[in-house]
C-alpha positions in Angstrom: -31.2 -28.5 -39.1 -33.0 -31.5 -37.8 -31.9 -30.9 -34.3 -32.9 -27.3 -34.3 -36.5 -28.3 -35.6 -36.8 -31.0 -33.2 -35.7 -28.8 -30.3 -38.1 -26.1 -31.2 -41.0 -28.4 -31.6 -40.4 -29.9 -28.1 -40.2 -26.5 -26.7 -43.3 -25.3 -28.2 -45.2 -28.4 -26.9 -43.9 -28.0 -23.5 -44.8 -24.3 -23.4 -48.4 -25.0 -24.5 -48.9 -27.7 -22.0 -47.6 -25.4 -19.2 -49.9 -22.6 -20.2 -53.1 -24.6 -20.1 -52.5 -26.5 -16.7 -53.1 -23.7 -14.3 -56.7 -22.9 -15.6 -57.8 -26.4 -15.2 -56.3 -26.7 -11.8 -58.0 -23.5 -10.7 -61.4 -24.8 -11.7 -60.8 -27.9 -9.7 -59.7 -26.0 -6.5 -62.8 -23.8 -6.8 -65.2 -26.9 -7.3 -63.5 -28.7 -4.4 -63.8 -25.7 -2.0 -67.5 -25.3 -2.9 -68.1 -29.0 -2.4 -66.5 -28.8 1.2 -68.5 -25.7 2.0 -71.8 -27.2 0.8 -71.1 -30.5 2.8 -70.0 -28.3 5.8 -66.9 -30.4 6.0 -64.3 -28.2 7.8 -61.7 -31.0 8.4 -61.4 -31.9 4.6 -61.5 -28.3 3.6 -58.6 -27.4 6.0 -56.7 -30.4 4.7 -57.3 -29.5 1.0 -56.1 -25.9 1.5 -53.2 -27.0 3.4 -52.1 -29.6 0.8 -52.5 -27.1 -2.0 -50.6 -24.3 0.1 -53.7 -22.0 -0.1 -55.2 -19.6 2.3 -58.9 -18.5 2.7 -57.7 -14.9 2.4 -56.0 -15.4 -0.9 -58.8 -17.3 -2.7 -61.8 -15.7 -1.2 -62.2 -13.0 -3.9 -61.6 -15.4 -6.8 -64.1 -18.2 -5.9 -67.9 -18.1 -6.3 -70.2 -21.0 -5.7 -73.5 -20.8 -7.5 -72.9 -17.0 -8.0 -72.4 -16.2 -4.5 -69.1 -15.5 -2.6 -68.0 -18.2 -0.1 -69.5 -16.6 3.0 -72.8 -16.0 1.4 -72.9 -19.6 0.0 -71.9 -21.0 3.5 -74.8 -18.9 5.1 -77.4 -20.0 2.5 -76.4 -23.7 2.9 -76.3 -23.6 6.7 -72.6 -24.6 6.7 -71.8 -23.4 10.4 -68.5 -25.0 10.8 -66.8 -24.1 7.5 -68.5 -20.7 7.6 -67.2 -20.0 11.1 -63.8 -21.0 10.0 -63.7 -18.6 7.1 -64.9 -15.8 9.3 -62.1 -16.5 11.6 -59.5 -16.5 8.8 -60.7 -13.5 6.9 -60.0 -9.9 7.8 -62.5 -7.9 9.8 -62.9 -5.6 6.7 -64.0 -8.4 4.4 -66.3 -9.9 7.0 -67.9 -6.4 7.7 -68.2 -5.7 3.9 -70.2 -9.2 3.7 -72.2 -8.9 6.8 -75.3 -7.8 5.0 -75.2 -10.7 2.6 -75.1 -13.3 5.4 -77.9 -11.7 7.5 -80.4 -13.9 5.8 -78.6 -17.1 6.7 -78.1 -19.4 9.8 -77.9 -17.4 13.2 -74.6 -19.0 14.4 -72.8 -17.5 11.4 -74.4 -14.2 11.9 -73.4 -14.2 15.5 -69.8 -15.3 14.6 -69.7 -12.5 12.0 -70.9 -9.8 14.4 -68.4 -11.0 17.0 -65.5 -10.9 14.5 -66.5 -7.3 13.3 -67.0 -5.9 16.8 -63.9 -7.3 18.3 
């Protein structure tokens, strides 16, 4: 009886710790990506994505920085290097859908987005 109670308690504790971990990790990933875009640090962003086995295409829809998607945020902050990297990695369809949101940002990103859509 003691062994059964002990085993069920350990299992319950293990299961609750496993369930809560991904949410905290997702928040840290989003915050880190937003910080790299704001700092326009392409090298560290690439390294971070690679070490966490992530791709821009897979996280683009799920991350917002200050209520904006990643391309719009990069455009507003003038982050040319990270914005250009994201434009190259995203599909033409996604870039075309976000073209109007980055029109008010920096000219190099607008040019890169237009080139990506038209190619």
